[in-house]
C-alpha positions as CSV (number, residue, x, y, z in Angstrom):
1,M,59.3,-16.2,55.4
2,A,57.0,-18.9,56.8
3,I,54.9,-21.0,54.5
4,V,51.4,-21.5,55.9
5,L,49.2,-24.4,54.6
6,K,45.6,-24.9,55.2
7,S,44.1,-28.4,55.2
8,Q,41.3,-28.8,52.7
9,R,38.8,-31.4,51.7
10,P,39.8,-32.8,48.3
11,E,37.3,-32.1,45.5
12,Y,35.2,-35.2,45.1
13,V,32.5,-35.6,42.5
14,T,29.5,-37.8,43.4
15,V,27.7,-39.6,40.6
16,E,24.1,-40.7,40.6
17,P,23.4,-44.4,41.5
18,G,23.1,-46.5,38.4
19,E,24.8,-48.5,35.7
20,Y,27.9,-47.0,33.9
21,T,30.3,-48.2,31.3
22,T,33.7,-48.1,33.0
23,F,37.2,-49.4,32.5
24,L,39.6,-50.7,35.1
25,D,42.2,-48.0,35.8
26,A,44.1,-49.4,38.8
27,V,44.2,-52.2,41.4
28,T,45.8,-51.6,44.8
29,Q,46.2,-53.9,47.8
30,S,45.9,-52.9,51.4
31,A,45.5,-54.4,54.8
32,G,41.8,-54.6,55.9
33,K,40.2,-55.4,59.2
34,Y,39.8,-59.0,58.2
35,G,42.9,-59.5,56.0
36,P,44.3,-58.3,52.7
37,M,41.9,-56.3,50.5
38,L,42.0,-55.1,46.9
39,R,40.6,-51.8,45.6
40,F,39.5,-51.9,42.0
41,Q,39.4,-48.4,40.7
42,F,37.3,-47.9,37.6
43,R,36.8,-44.8,35.6
44,I,33.6,-43.9,33.9
45,A,34.2,-44.2,30.2
46,E,34.1,-41.6,27.4
47,G,30.7,-40.7,26.2
48,E,29.0,-41.4,29.6
49,P,27.8,-38.8,31.9
50,H,30.5,-38.0,34.4
51,E,33.3,-39.2,32.0
52,G,36.6,-39.8,33.8
53,I,35.1,-39.9,37.3
54,P,36.6,-42.7,39.5
55,V,34.4,-45.2,41.1
56,S,35.8,-48.1,43.2
57,L,35.1,-51.5,44.6
58,V,36.8,-53.1,47.6
59,C,36.9,-56.8,48.2
60,T,39.0,-59.5,49.8
61,A,42.3,-60.4,48.2
62,F,41.5,-64.1,48.7
63,L,40.6,-65.6,45.4
64,T,38.3,-68.6,45.7
65,P,36.0,-70.1,43.1
66,G,32.7,-68.2,43.0
67,N,33.6,-65.4,45.5
68,R,33.2,-61.7,44.7
69,L,36.8,-61.4,43.5
70,D,36.3,-64.3,41.2
71,K,33.2,-62.7,39.7
72,I,35.0,-59.4,39.2
73,L,37.9,-61.1,37.4
74,Q,35.4,-63.1,35.2
75,A,33.6,-59.9,34.3
76,L,36.9,-58.4,33.2
77,G,37.4,-61.4,30.9
78,S,39.6,-63.7,33.0
79,S,38.6,-67.3,32.7
80,A,37.6,-69.4,35.7
81,L,40.7,-70.4,37.6
82,D,41.5,-73.8,39.0
83,I,42.9,-74.0,42.5
84,G,46.5,-73.0,42.5
85,E,46.4,-70.9,39.3
86,E,47.3,-67.2,39.4
87,V,46.1,-64.2,37.5
88,D,48.0,-61.0,36.9
89,V,45.5,-58.3,37.7
90,E,47.7,-55.6,36.1
91,K,47.0,-57.2,32.7
92,L,43.3,-56.4,33.2
93,R,43.9,-52.7,33.3
94,G,42.0,-50.9,30.6
95,L,39.3,-53.5,30.1
96,Y,35.7,-52.3,30.0
97,V,32.9,-53.5,32.3
98,K,29.5,-52.3,33.3
99,A,29.6,-51.1,36.9
100,Y,26.6,-50.7,39.2
101,V,27.4,-47.6,41.3
102,E,25.8,-47.0,44.7
103,N,26.4,-44.1,47.0
104,S,27.4,-44.4,50.6
105,K,27.8,-41.6,53.1
106,D,30.5,-41.2,55.7
107,G,29.8,-38.0,57.6
108,E,29.6,-35.2,55.1
109,V,31.2,-37.1,52.2
110,T,29.3,-39.3,49.8
111,Y,31.3,-42.0,48.0
112,N,30.9,-43.7,44.7
113,N,30.9,-47.4,45.4
114,V,30.7,-50.2,42.8
115,S,28.4,-52.9,44.1
116,K,28.9,-55.3,41.2
117,V,30.3,-55.5,37.7
118,R,29.3,-57.4,34.6
119,K,30.8,-58.0,31.1
120,L,29.8,-55.6,28.4
121,R,27.4,-56.8,25.7
122,D,28.7,-56.5,22.1
123,N,26.6,-53.4,21.4
124,E,27.9,-51.7,24.6
125,M,31.6,-51.7,23.7
126,P,33.1,-48.1,23.5
127,K,34.9,-47.3,20.2
128,N,37.9,-45.6,21.7
129,P,40.6,-47.1,24.0
130,P,40.4,-46.0,27.6
131,K,42.5,-43.1,29.0
132,L,44.5,-44.9,31.7
133,S,46.1,-42.9,34.5
134,E,49.9,-42.6,34.9
135,K,52.4,-43.2,32.1
136,K,51.1,-46.6,31.3
137,E,48.6,-44.8,29.0
138,E,51.3,-44.2,26.4
139,T,52.3,-47.9,26.4
140,H,48.7,-48.9,26.1
141,A,48.2,-46.6,23.1
142,Q,51.2,-48.1,21.4
143,T,50.0,-51.7,21.8
144,A,46.5,-50.9,20.4
145,T,44.9,-53.6,22.6
146,T,42.5,-53.3,25.5
147,T,45.1,-54.5,28.1
148,A,48.0,-52.8,29.7
149,P,51.5,-54.3,29.7
150,A,52.3,-57.1,32.2
151,A,53.4,-56.4,35.7
152,T,54.4,-58.5,38.7
153,A,51.2,-58.1,40.8
154,T,49.4,-61.4,41.1
155,V,46.5,-62.7,43.1
156,P,47.1,-66.3,44.1
157,A,44.1,-68.6,44.2
158,A,43.4,-69.6,47.8
159,T,43.8,-73.2,48.9
160,N,43.0,-75.0,52.1
161,L,41.0,-72.1,53.6
162,T,39.0,-72.5,56.7
163,K,36.0,-70.4,57.8
164,E,38.4,-68.3,59.9
165,D,40.4,-67.3,56.8
166,V,37.5,-65.9,54.9
167,P,36.3,-62.4,56.0
168,F,32.6,-62.9,55.0
């Protein structure tokens, strides 16, 4: 008996533009038009409208002082890095930030894009730990901290870059 499958558009929930309390759920790297890119996937935190909905931010994977990636890492609590230092972005999973969400449209689909992030103020911190995706959630709950266990993914600080190396 033949199995027939029908291609479908995945269910995608759009949130209203605005500021949301989120936590970093995942960071992935991919090749972009102008070089390596990072996608920071945040999830809207418990207690917020649209709890659990993913929102994402894409930026260059080149870490230079003051660029967008540097500002994202600092909002997640990483200290300013000196040239040559590295940061393990996997250790930042589960940390909370305020994310400014904007919508962009591509054909019929509207996407939830994070335009910028900032540190939470003391009175904005959620009381419960985030619900991380994958099995890392169990490890996170056991450690009772706001970070996930270390992994090998690192973002090196860029050195000796020229204008041609930077995609913006």
